[in-house]
MARPABA-930289 format. One record per residue (C-alpha): residue number from 1; residue in three letters; x, y negated, z. Coordinates in nm, 2 decimals. Example, Ala and Ser with C-alpha at 12.3 -4.5 7.8 and 13.67 -1.06 7.14 Angstrom:
residues 2
1 / ALA / 1.23 / 0.45 / 0.78
2 / SER / 1.37 / 0.11 / 0.71
end
This chain:
residues 357
1 / UNK / -1.21 / 3.11 / -0.20
2 / UNK / -0.96 / 2.89 / -0.04
3 / UNK / -0.54 / 3.06 / -0.08
4 / UNK / -0.28 / 2.96 / 0.14
5 / UNK / 0.05 / 2.85 / 0.02
6 / UNK / 0.35 / 2.80 / 0.22
7 / UNK / 0.61 / 2.51 / 0.13
8 / UNK / 0.86 / 2.39 / 0.33
9 / UNK / 0.94 / 1.94 / 0.37
10 / UNK / 1.22 / 1.78 / 0.36
11 / UNK / 1.26 / 1.78 / 0.70
12 / UNK / 1.31 / 2.14 / 0.72
13 / UNK / 0.99 / 2.21 / 0.85
14 / UNK / 0.76 / 2.44 / 0.78
15 / UNK / 0.41 / 2.37 / 0.69
16 / UNK / 0.09 / 2.51 / 0.57
17 / UNK / -0.17 / 2.37 / 0.29
18 / UNK / -0.48 / 2.41 / 0.17
19 / UNK / -0.54 / 2.42 / -0.22
20 / UNK / -0.84 / 2.49 / -0.40
21 / UNK / -0.92 / 2.81 / -0.57
22 / UNK / -1.16 / 2.66 / -0.83
23 / UNK / -0.91 / 2.41 / -0.92
24 / UNK / -0.69 / 2.76 / -1.08
25 / UNK / -0.40 / 2.72 / -0.95
26 / UNK / -0.29 / 3.01 / -0.84
27 / UNK / -0.07 / 3.12 / -1.19
28 / UNK / -0.12 / 2.80 / -1.33
29 / UNK / 0.22 / 2.81 / -1.61
30 / UNK / 0.12 / 2.41 / -1.64
31 / UNK / 0.13 / 2.46 / -2.03
32 / UNK / -0.17 / 2.34 / -2.27
33 / UNK / -0.50 / 2.54 / -2.18
34 / UNK / -0.74 / 2.58 / -2.45
35 / UNK / -1.15 / 2.57 / -2.41
36 / UNK / -1.23 / 2.72 / -2.78
37 / UNK / -1.56 / 2.74 / -2.91
38 / UNK / -1.87 / 2.53 / -2.77
39 / UNK / -2.11 / 2.28 / -2.90
40 / UNK / -1.93 / 2.01 / -2.85
41 / UNK / -2.01 / 1.71 / -3.06
42 / UNK / -1.77 / 1.40 / -3.03
43 / UNK / -1.95 / 1.08 / -3.15
44 / UNK / -1.86 / 0.98 / -3.55
45 / UNK / -1.67 / 0.68 / -3.43
46 / UNK / -1.36 / 0.65 / -3.32
47 / UNK / -1.15 / 0.44 / -3.08
48 / UNK / -0.91 / 0.36 / -2.90
49 / UNK / -0.90 / 0.33 / -2.55
50 / UNK / -0.69 / 0.01 / -2.45
51 / UNK / -0.52 / -0.05 / -2.15
52 / UNK / -0.38 / -0.38 / -2.01
53 / UNK / -0.17 / -0.42 / -1.68
54 / UNK / -0.35 / -0.43 / -1.34
55 / UNK / -0.55 / -0.63 / -1.15
56 / UNK / -0.64 / -0.71 / -1.53
57 / UNK / -0.91 / -0.48 / -1.73
58 / UNK / -0.95 / -0.44 / -2.04
59 / UNK / -1.26 / -0.70 / -2.26
60 / UNK / -1.70 / -0.51 / -2.19
61 / UNK / -1.81 / -0.31 / -2.45
62 / UNK / -1.99 / -0.51 / -2.70
63 / UNK / -2.09 / -0.17 / -2.92
64 / UNK / -2.41 / -0.10 / -2.91
65 / UNK / -2.37 / 0.27 / -3.00
66 / UNK / -2.18 / 0.51 / -2.83
67 / UNK / -1.86 / 0.61 / -2.92
68 / UNK / -1.57 / 0.90 / -2.91
69 / UNK / -1.30 / 0.71 / -2.75
70 / UNK / -0.99 / 0.81 / -2.67
71 / UNK / -0.76 / 0.77 / -2.38
72 / UNK / -0.38 / 0.86 / -2.41
73 / UNK / -0.24 / 0.85 / -2.05
74 / UNK / 0.15 / 0.94 / -1.94
75 / UNK / 0.24 / 1.08 / -1.64
76 / UNK / 0.60 / 0.88 / -1.52
77 / UNK / 0.77 / 0.89 / -1.17
78 / UNK / 0.99 / 0.56 / -1.10
79 / UNK / 1.14 / 0.36 / -0.86
80 / UNK / 0.96 / 0.05 / -0.72
81 / UNK / 0.90 / -0.19 / -0.50
82 / UNK / 0.73 / -0.11 / -0.20
83 / UNK / 0.76 / -0.35 / 0.03
84 / UNK / 1.02 / -0.65 / 0.03
85 / UNK / 1.36 / -0.48 / 0.12
86 / UNK / 1.17 / -0.15 / 0.05
87 / UNK / 1.20 / 0.08 / -0.27
88 / UNK / 0.99 / 0.44 / -0.29
89 / UNK / 0.97 / 0.70 / -0.57
90 / UNK / 0.61 / 0.64 / -0.68
91 / UNK / 0.43 / 0.90 / -0.87
92 / UNK / 0.24 / 0.72 / -1.18
93 / UNK / -0.02 / 0.71 / -1.48
94 / UNK / 0.14 / 0.51 / -1.74
95 / UNK / 0.41 / 0.39 / -1.50
96 / UNK / 0.17 / 0.17 / -1.30
97 / UNK / -0.05 / 0.15 / -0.93
98 / UNK / -0.31 / 0.24 / -0.96
99 / UNK / -0.32 / 0.37 / -1.32
100 / UNK / -0.51 / 0.17 / -1.62
101 / UNK / -0.86 / 0.11 / -1.57
102 / UNK / -1.04 / 0.25 / -1.84
103 / UNK / -1.35 / 0.15 / -1.97
104 / UNK / -1.59 / 0.36 / -2.16
105 / UNK / -2.05 / 0.33 / -2.17
106 / UNK / -2.28 / 0.60 / -2.16
107 / UNK / -2.37 / 0.83 / -2.42
108 / UNK / -1.97 / 0.79 / -2.50
109 / UNK / -1.71 / 1.14 / -2.58
110 / UNK / -1.41 / 1.10 / -2.44
111 / UNK / -1.09 / 1.31 / -2.50
112 / UNK / -0.80 / 1.26 / -2.25
113 / UNK / -0.46 / 1.34 / -2.39
114 / UNK / -0.22 / 1.41 / -2.11
115 / UNK / 0.11 / 1.36 / -2.10
116 / UNK / 0.41 / 1.48 / -1.86
117 / UNK / 0.72 / 1.29 / -1.91
118 / UNK / 0.99 / 1.50 / -1.99
119 / UNK / 1.19 / 1.34 / -1.72
120 / UNK / 0.96 / 1.42 / -1.43
121 / UNK / 1.01 / 1.63 / -1.17
122 / UNK / 0.71 / 1.82 / -1.09
123 / UNK / 0.40 / 1.89 / -1.30
124 / UNK / 0.13 / 1.64 / -1.27
125 / UNK / -0.31 / 1.64 / -1.37
126 / UNK / -0.59 / 1.43 / -1.38
127 / UNK / -0.94 / 1.46 / -1.20
128 / UNK / -1.18 / 1.22 / -1.33
129 / UNK / -1.47 / 1.14 / -1.01
130 / UNK / -1.71 / 1.05 / -1.37
131 / UNK / -1.67 / 1.42 / -1.56
132 / UNK / -1.94 / 1.73 / -1.48
133 / UNK / -1.70 / 2.00 / -1.56
134 / UNK / -1.46 / 2.26 / -1.39
135 / UNK / -1.23 / 2.05 / -1.14
136 / UNK / -1.26 / 1.71 / -1.32
137 / UNK / -1.05 / 1.79 / -1.54
138 / UNK / -0.76 / 1.90 / -1.32
139 / UNK / -0.83 / 2.30 / -1.42
140 / UNK / -0.74 / 2.22 / -1.80
141 / UNK / -0.52 / 1.92 / -1.74
142 / UNK / -0.21 / 2.07 / -1.51
143 / UNK / 0.07 / 1.97 / -1.75
144 / UNK / 0.45 / 2.02 / -1.69
145 / UNK / 0.75 / 1.80 / -1.78
146 / UNK / 0.82 / 1.79 / -2.12
147 / UNK / 0.40 / 1.87 / -2.23
148 / UNK / 0.09 / 1.73 / -2.32
149 / UNK / -0.28 / 1.84 / -2.24
150 / UNK / -0.57 / 1.76 / -2.34
151 / UNK / -0.97 / 1.84 / -2.33
152 / UNK / -1.31 / 1.61 / -2.42
153 / UNK / -1.59 / 1.51 / -2.19
154 / UNK / -1.92 / 1.33 / -2.20
155 / UNK / -2.01 / 0.98 / -2.02
156 / UNK / -2.31 / 1.07 / -1.89
157 / UNK / -2.35 / 0.87 / -1.58
158 / UNK / -2.29 / 0.56 / -1.56
159 / UNK / -2.10 / 0.34 / -1.24
160 / UNK / -1.74 / 0.37 / -1.13
161 / UNK / -1.53 / 0.61 / -1.07
162 / UNK / -1.20 / 0.73 / -0.97
163 / UNK / -0.91 / 0.92 / -1.09
164 / UNK / -0.68 / 1.12 / -0.95
165 / UNK / -0.41 / 1.37 / -0.97
166 / UNK / -0.47 / 1.76 / -0.88
167 / UNK / -0.18 / 1.94 / -0.85
168 / UNK / -0.09 / 2.08 / -0.52
169 / UNK / -0.02 / 1.94 / -0.28
170 / UNK / -0.28 / 1.76 / -0.43
171 / UNK / -0.26 / 1.42 / -0.21
172 / UNK / 0.07 / 1.41 / -0.19
173 / UNK / 0.04 / 1.34 / -0.56
174 / UNK / -0.20 / 1.02 / -0.43
175 / UNK / -0.06 / 0.95 / -0.20
176 / UNK / 0.30 / 0.86 / -0.47
177 / UNK / 0.01 / 0.64 / -0.62
178 / UNK / -0.18 / 0.89 / -0.85
179 / UNK / -0.47 / 0.71 / -0.85
180 / UNK / -0.76 / 0.48 / -1.09
181 / UNK / -1.06 / 0.40 / -1.21
182 / UNK / -1.24 / 0.48 / -1.48
183 / UNK / -1.57 / 0.24 / -1.57
184 / UNK / -1.87 / 0.40 / -1.76
185 / UNK / -2.07 / 0.10 / -1.88
186 / UNK / -2.45 / 0.15 / -1.89
187 / UNK / -2.58 / 0.07 / -2.24
188 / UNK / -2.71 / -0.29 / -2.16
189 / UNK / -2.30 / -0.33 / -2.00
190 / UNK / -2.36 / -0.58 / -1.68
191 / UNK / -2.40 / -0.97 / -1.68
192 / UNK / -2.14 / -1.17 / -1.79
193 / UNK / -1.93 / -1.33 / -1.53
194 / UNK / -1.61 / -1.53 / -1.57
195 / UNK / -1.34 / -1.34 / -1.41
196 / UNK / -1.29 / -0.94 / -1.38
197 / UNK / -1.01 / -0.81 / -1.21
198 / UNK / -0.93 / -0.44 / -1.07
199 / UNK / -0.84 / -0.35 / -0.71
200 / UNK / -0.73 / -0.03 / -0.54
201 / UNK / -0.65 / 0.03 / -0.16
202 / UNK / -0.36 / 0.31 / -0.09
203 / UNK / -0.19 / 0.46 / 0.20
204 / UNK / 0.22 / 0.59 / 0.19
205 / UNK / 0.41 / 0.76 / 0.43
206 / UNK / 0.74 / 0.68 / 0.45
207 / UNK / 1.01 / 0.87 / 0.66
208 / UNK / 1.14 / 0.54 / 0.80
209 / UNK / 0.91 / 0.29 / 1.01
210 / UNK / 0.76 / 0.02 / 0.85
211 / UNK / 0.99 / -0.26 / 0.75
212 / UNK / 1.30 / -0.02 / 0.73
213 / UNK / 1.48 / -0.11 / 0.47
214 / UNK / 1.66 / 0.02 / 0.17
215 / UNK / 1.53 / 0.39 / -0.03
216 / UNK / 1.27 / 0.53 / 0.18
217 / UNK / 1.14 / 0.93 / 0.05
218 / UNK / 0.80 / 1.03 / 0.14
219 / UNK / 0.69 / 1.24 / 0.43
220 / UNK / 0.49 / 1.54 / 0.43
221 / UNK / 0.44 / 1.53 / 0.81
222 / UNK / 0.35 / 1.18 / 0.84
223 / UNK / 0.08 / 1.29 / 0.54
224 / UNK / -0.08 / 1.52 / 0.74
225 / UNK / -0.09 / 1.36 / 0.98
226 / UNK / -0.31 / 1.07 / 0.84
227 / UNK / 0.01 / 0.80 / 1.01
228 / UNK / 0.09 / 0.58 / 0.72
229 / UNK / 0.33 / 0.30 / 0.73
230 / UNK / 0.18 / 0.09 / 0.48
231 / UNK / -0.14 / 0.02 / 0.33
232 / UNK / -0.14 / -0.20 / 0.05
233 / UNK / -0.36 / -0.30 / -0.24
234 / UNK / -0.20 / -0.20 / -0.61
235 / UNK / 0.05 / -0.01 / -0.49
236 / UNK / 0.31 / -0.24 / -0.26
237 / UNK / 0.30 / -0.53 / 0.00
238 / UNK / 0.23 / -0.87 / -0.15
239 / UNK / 0.13 / -0.76 / -0.51
240 / UNK / -0.18 / -0.96 / -0.51
241 / UNK / 0.00 / -1.30 / -0.37
242 / UNK / 0.19 / -1.59 / -0.44
243 / UNK / 0.23 / -1.59 / -0.75
244 / UNK / 0.06 / -1.27 / -0.87
245 / UNK / -0.22 / -1.40 / -0.66
246 / UNK / -0.61 / -1.39 / -0.84
247 / UNK / -0.66 / -1.72 / -1.00
248 / UNK / -1.04 / -1.88 / -1.05
249 / UNK / -1.16 / -2.23 / -1.08
250 / UNK / -1.43 / -2.38 / -0.88
251 / UNK / -1.79 / -2.27 / -1.01
252 / UNK / -1.65 / -1.96 / -1.17
253 / UNK / -1.85 / -1.62 / -1.13
254 / UNK / -1.60 / -1.35 / -1.02
255 / UNK / -1.69 / -0.97 / -1.04
256 / UNK / -1.40 / -0.75 / -0.86
257 / UNK / -1.37 / -0.35 / -0.90
258 / UNK / -1.23 / -0.21 / -0.58
259 / UNK / -1.11 / 0.15 / -0.50
260 / UNK / -0.99 / 0.35 / -0.23
261 / UNK / -0.70 / 0.62 / -0.44
262 / UNK / -0.66 / 0.71 / 0.00
263 / UNK / -0.55 / 0.99 / 0.03
264 / UNK / -0.67 / 0.92 / 0.36
265 / UNK / -0.73 / 0.55 / 0.45
266 / UNK / -1.12 / 0.41 / 0.41
267 / UNK / -1.15 / 0.03 / 0.33
268 / UNK / -1.43 / -0.20 / 0.47
269 / UNK / -1.32 / -0.43 / 0.22
270 / UNK / -1.41 / -0.82 / 0.31
271 / UNK / -1.24 / -1.17 / 0.14
272 / UNK / -1.23 / -1.36 / 0.38
273 / UNK / -1.42 / -1.71 / 0.34
274 / UNK / -1.61 / -1.54 / 0.07
275 / UNK / -2.01 / -1.38 / 0.09
276 / UNK / -2.07 / -1.15 / -0.17
277 / UNK / -2.36 / -1.24 / -0.37
278 / UNK / -2.39 / -0.88 / -0.52
279 / UNK / -2.28 / -0.56 / -0.41
280 / UNK / -2.34 / -0.21 / -0.59
281 / UNK / -2.26 / 0.01 / -0.27
282 / UNK / -2.04 / 0.28 / -0.36
283 / UNK / -2.02 / 0.17 / -0.72
284 / UNK / -2.34 / 0.34 / -0.82
285 / UNK / -2.51 / 0.19 / -1.11
286 / UNK / -2.92 / 0.20 / -1.16
287 / UNK / -3.06 / 0.05 / -0.89
288 / UNK / -3.10 / -0.34 / -0.80
289 / UNK / -2.72 / -0.46 / -0.61
290 / UNK / -2.73 / -0.54 / -0.28
291 / UNK / -2.69 / -0.95 / -0.17
292 / UNK / -2.54 / -1.16 / 0.05
293 / UNK / -2.32 / -0.90 / 0.18
294 / UNK / -2.06 / -1.00 / 0.40
295 / UNK / -1.82 / -0.65 / 0.43
296 / UNK / -1.87 / -0.34 / 0.20
297 / UNK / -1.73 / 0.01 / 0.33
298 / UNK / -1.57 / 0.21 / 0.04
299 / UNK / -1.47 / 0.52 / 0.12
300 / UNK / -1.13 / 0.75 / 0.01
301 / UNK / -1.17 / 0.89 / -0.31
302 / UNK / -1.45 / 0.61 / -0.38
303 / UNK / -1.56 / 0.24 / -0.55
304 / UNK / -1.75 / -0.07 / -0.50
305 / UNK / -1.87 / -0.34 / -0.78
306 / UNK / -1.89 / -0.74 / -0.57
307 / UNK / -1.96 / -1.04 / -0.74
308 / UNK / -1.94 / -1.37 / -0.69
309 / UNK / -1.93 / -1.71 / -0.71
310 / UNK / -1.64 / -2.00 / -0.62
311 / UNK / -1.80 / -2.25 / -0.47
312 / UNK / -1.51 / -2.46 / -0.25
313 / UNK / -1.11 / -2.49 / -0.37
314 / UNK / -0.86 / -2.29 / -0.13
315 / UNK / -0.68 / -1.96 / -0.07
316 / UNK / -0.95 / -1.70 / 0.00
317 / UNK / -0.76 / -1.35 / 0.16
318 / UNK / -0.90 / -0.99 / 0.04
319 / UNK / -0.86 / -0.74 / 0.33
320 / UNK / -0.94 / -0.46 / 0.50
321 / UNK / -1.16 / -0.52 / 0.79
322 / UNK / -1.00 / -0.31 / 0.98
323 / UNK / -0.77 / -0.52 / 1.02
324 / UNK / -0.44 / -0.43 / 1.18
325 / UNK / -0.39 / -0.30 / 0.85
326 / UNK / -0.29 / -0.67 / 0.70
327 / UNK / 0.01 / -0.56 / 0.90
328 / UNK / 0.07 / -0.23 / 0.67
329 / UNK / 0.04 / -0.52 / 0.39
330 / UNK / -0.36 / -0.46 / 0.28
331 / UNK / -0.35 / -0.81 / 0.19
332 / UNK / -0.43 / -1.03 / -0.15
333 / UNK / -0.54 / -1.34 / -0.21
334 / UNK / -0.76 / -1.56 / -0.49
335 / UNK / -0.63 / -1.92 / -0.52
336 / UNK / -0.94 / -2.13 / -0.65
337 / UNK / -0.91 / -2.48 / -0.80
338 / UNK / -1.13 / -2.76 / -0.81
339 / UNK / -1.28 / -3.04 / -0.71
340 / UNK / -1.37 / -3.04 / -0.35
341 / UNK / -1.74 / -2.94 / -0.24
342 / UNK / -1.77 / -3.15 / 0.09
343 / UNK / -2.15 / -3.06 / 0.14
344 / UNK / -2.06 / -2.74 / 0.13
345 / UNK / -1.75 / -2.74 / 0.32
346 / UNK / -1.61 / -2.99 / 0.52
347 / UNK / -1.33 / -2.99 / 0.77
348 / UNK / -1.38 / -3.22 / 1.04
349 / UNK / -1.07 / -3.21 / 1.33
350 / UNK / -0.84 / -2.99 / 1.29
351 / UNK / -0.57 / -2.76 / 1.46
352 / UNK / -0.26 / -2.65 / 1.35
353 / UNK / -0.36 / -2.47 / 1.07
354 / UNK / -0.24 / -2.05 / 1.10
355 / UNK / -0.54 / -1.88 / 1.18
356 / UNK / -0.32 / -1.61 / 1.17
357 / UNK / -0.49 / -1.44 / 0.85
end
C-alpha cells in the first residue's frame, strides 16, 4: 500500500511525496531493529572488508571458499566541492561520493554494520540491490544520528549491484550522493586485467543555476521536476580529469565498473576514441559478454562492466553520450602513455586540435 506524506520545501512550497509501504517507514524510530531467530549459518572464516578511495577498487578475491565478510559503513554529511567555485552539502557513505566499492564472492555471508554519524541532521539507511530480502536491507537499517544498525545476508547472485540510501525522501538522499556499488564475484572470479576502476554517474539539483558560485542548497522542486543543474562522475565536475584522470599504458587492459546512482538521469556510457572489447550489459554475470560495443546504456540504479585494451597513447574522454550533459559536468579522462602506433592511428593533415569534446 502507498502512503502519502506531506513535506515543506526550503522555499516554502508544500509538496506531496509517495513512500512505499513495503519499507515499513510510516512509524520507524531509527533504532536498531532486531530480527532474532531463524537458521542463518555464517561462514566460519571471518574477513573485514577493506576499502580504497574511488575510483580505485579493492584487489580481486583470491580465496576459493566462501567467508563471512564484515562491512562497516558510516553515513556522513559533509560540505565539499561540486564544481569549480561551487560548494554543496553531500550526504555520503564513508565520506565519499560514490560510497566505497564493496567486493565479495558468491556464497559469502555479508554482515553489514551501518552507523549514522552523531553529527548528521537526518536518519539514513541502506538498500543493497544485491540483497534478497525486504527492502534490500532498508527496512532494518533506518538509523538515527549517533545510532547503529546491522543485518546479515547471503550473496547468492553474481554481478555488479548498486546500493543507496532508502530513507524518505528517498530520491533526495540519493541526489545528495548516497549511493555506491557492490561486486559479487563469481566463484572463479574474472579474467586478470591490468587496471580496474570505479565510476558512478549522478545528478545534482541546486537552487542556483549551473556555474553559480558559492554554497548551493539542494532544490526539491528541481529534483521532482527532474531538472538537474549538474550531472557528474564520482560526485563532482572534474573529479576524473587533469591530475585525477585514470591512468594506463599502451598495451594494457582496463576494466571499468560503471554505475548510475541517479536518482533520475540514465546514461549512455561511451569512451571517445575507444571501443569496448567486452561489455557485461546491466552488469549481469553468467552469459558471455557482448563484444565490440561503442556505447552501452545504463539505467538509474543500474550498472555495467566494460573491458578494453588501449593501443594508442593519448587522452580518452569518458562521457554520457547524451552530450549536452558534458556541459553539466559528465566528463572524465583516461591518460594513456607509451609509444605511438602509426599502424593503428596516424594523423595526416590536422586542424585546430579543438574537437569540442
